[in-house]
C-alpha positions, -999 to 999 in steps of 0.1 A, spaced: 136 -77 -302 103 -79 -319 97 -105 -347 87 -75 -369 102 -41 -363 89 -8 -377 109 23 -376 111 58 -393 143 77 -401 137 110 -418 111 105 -445 117 67 -449 100 40 -429 115 5 -426 96 -28 -420 121 -54 -408 111 -91 -407 131 -102 -377 131 -139 -372 165 -147 -387 167 -181 -369 135 -191 -389 146 -173 -421 119 -147 -412 90 -171 -417 60 -152 -405 35 -160 -378 0 -146 -374 13 -120 -349 38 -109 -375 10 -106 -401 -10 -83 -378 21 -62 -370 30 -60 -407 -5 -48 -417 -5 -23 -388 29 -10 -397 18 -4 -433 -13 14 -421 8 36 -398 32 45 -426 2 56 -447 -11 78 -419 22 94 -410 29 125 -430 66 122 -422 68 90 -442 73 94 -479 87 59 -488 88 25 -472 116 -1 -474 108 -38 -466 136 -62 -458 145 -93 -438 171 -98 -410 200 -122 -414 205 -142 -446 169 -144 -458 140 -121 -469 112 -144 -459 108 -182 -462 70 -179 -462 45 -189 -435 57 -207 -403 42 -241 -410 43 -250 -373 16 -223 -368 -4 -225 -400 -6 -262 -407 -36 -277 -390 -59 -306 -397 -86 -292 -374 -97 -262 -393 -127 -265 -416 -126 -252 -452 -145 -221 -440 -120 -215 -412 -91 -219 -436 -106 -193 -459 -113 -169 -430 -77 -174 -418 -65 -160 -451 -91 -134 -458 -93 -120 -422 -57 -123 -412 -30 -130 -438 -47 -109 -466 -46 -78 -443 -11 -72 -455 -20 -73 -492 -50 -50 -487 -29 -26 -466 -2 -25 -493 -28 -19 -520 -42 10 -500 -8 26 -494 -2 55 -517 35 58 -508 63 41 -527 74 7 -514 107 -10 -521 117 -45 -511 154 -53 -505 158 -90 -509 187 -112 -497 185 -149 -496 152 -168 -500 118 -152 -507 96 -183 -509 59 -189 -512 41 -162 -492 75 -146 -487 78 -141 -524 42 -129 -526 50 -103 -499 79 -90 -520 57 -88 -551 33 -65 -532 61 -38 -532 63 -14 -561 100 -22 -567 123 -51 -557 161 -49 -554 179 -82 -551 212 -91 -535 233 -117 -553 221 -144 -528 184 -137 -536 164 -167 -546 127 -165 -554 102 -194 -556 64 -197 -556 69 -230 -539 32 -237 -530 28 -263 -558 56 -284 -543 34 -291 -513 2 -294 -533 -11 -259 -526 -20 -228 -546 -5 -193 -539 -25 -180 -509 -12 -145 -507 -16 -128 -541 10 -146 -562 -15 -154 -589 -25 -117 -590 8 -100 -588 32 -122 -606 16 -121 -641 14 -83 -639 52 -82 -632 67 -108 -655 38 -116 -679 14 -145 -680 35 -172 -695 65 -167 -673 43 -164 -643 25 -197 -650 59 -215 -655 70 -203 -621 37 -210 -604 33 -245 -620 68 -256 -612 78 -238 -580 112 -234 -596 138 -212 -579 149 -180 -597 182 -166 -588 190 -128 -588 203 -127 -623 173 -145 -638 150 -124 -617 166 -93 -633 163 -108 -668 126 -115 -665 118 -82 -648 110 -96 -614 136 -73 -598 148 -39 -610 184 -41 -598 209 -66 -585 236 -56 -560 261 -73 -537 244 -85 -506 261 -60 -484 250 -32 -508 214 -40 -516 198 -25 -486 218 7 -490 206 8 -527 170 5 -516 174 33 -491 192 55 -517 162 52 -540 137 57 -511 156 89 -501 157 102 -536 119 96 -541 113 112 -507 129 144 -519 102 148 -547 69 165 -541 51 138 -520 16 144 -533 28 142 -569 46 110 -561 15 94 -546 -6 105 -575 18 90 -600 15 56 -582 -23 59 -582 -23 68 -619 -1 39 -629 -23 14 -610 -54 29 -625 -39 27 -659 -34 -11 -656 -72 -15 -652 -86 11 -676 -86 20 -713 -66 49 -726 -95 74 -727 -104 67 -690 -67 69 -680 -63 103 -697 -95 116 -682 -83 105 -647 -49 120 -652 -63 154 -662 -82 155 -629 -51 144 -610 -30 171 -627 -55 198 -618 -55 188 -581 -17 185 -580 -12 219 -596 -33 234 -569 -10 223 -541 16 244 -523 41 216 -529 37 219 -566 43 257 -564 73 251 -542 88 225 -567 84 250 -595 100 278 -575 129 257 -564 135 245 -599 136 281 -612 158 293 -583 181 263 -586 177 254 -549 165 224 -529 128 224 -524 111 222 -490 78 202 -491 50 202 -465 27 177 -482 0 203 -488 
């Protein structure tokens, strides 16, 4: 069994963090496999949504400190370790146009929490506990936490969590908007797959353009966003999938999309 497993069933890909004995703490080899899996999902036209989850009773406890802690690396080497290896996952997730859903059970701590924040949507099991625990060991979030968390929960709440390293349980995570839904542990992965399957039945190009437009809208003024969406709409309307969606709607049948 690989420490990270990538699989595709129908139109949904799964990335499974698979070191349950270490609460899925990730190694550099896992980081490389993770980034490669995301890139593969982006290239594979079969894949229309991606679910990320952890094996056993945890999502991810962060980096495996036995591999990442070193007194021998220079500051430049420390920076390069992040930018050239660890950050490959964040960049690959940012480049992925397809929807991503994290199904979180147990702890998502430090870089493990950051990895969940990279997903478009997070579902939590009742056992889920989130913490940006870097500050507890005198570090700063090294994998995008300072970027993602304020955009999800707002600046003040993000700073509280980043400054304290406090743990947030599933119900508090739901109340602050960190997760979209809370389910029993045995149900949370099924709920993530259910949403992934539902989204995968929509016109895939339109789904991808919606994701792109939302991200662009976070970084542009209204006029720019409206100008971009008018171009997006013109392109989407020209696709065969758009015509198929409209025909299926009128004929009250299930559509058949080809991503073209």
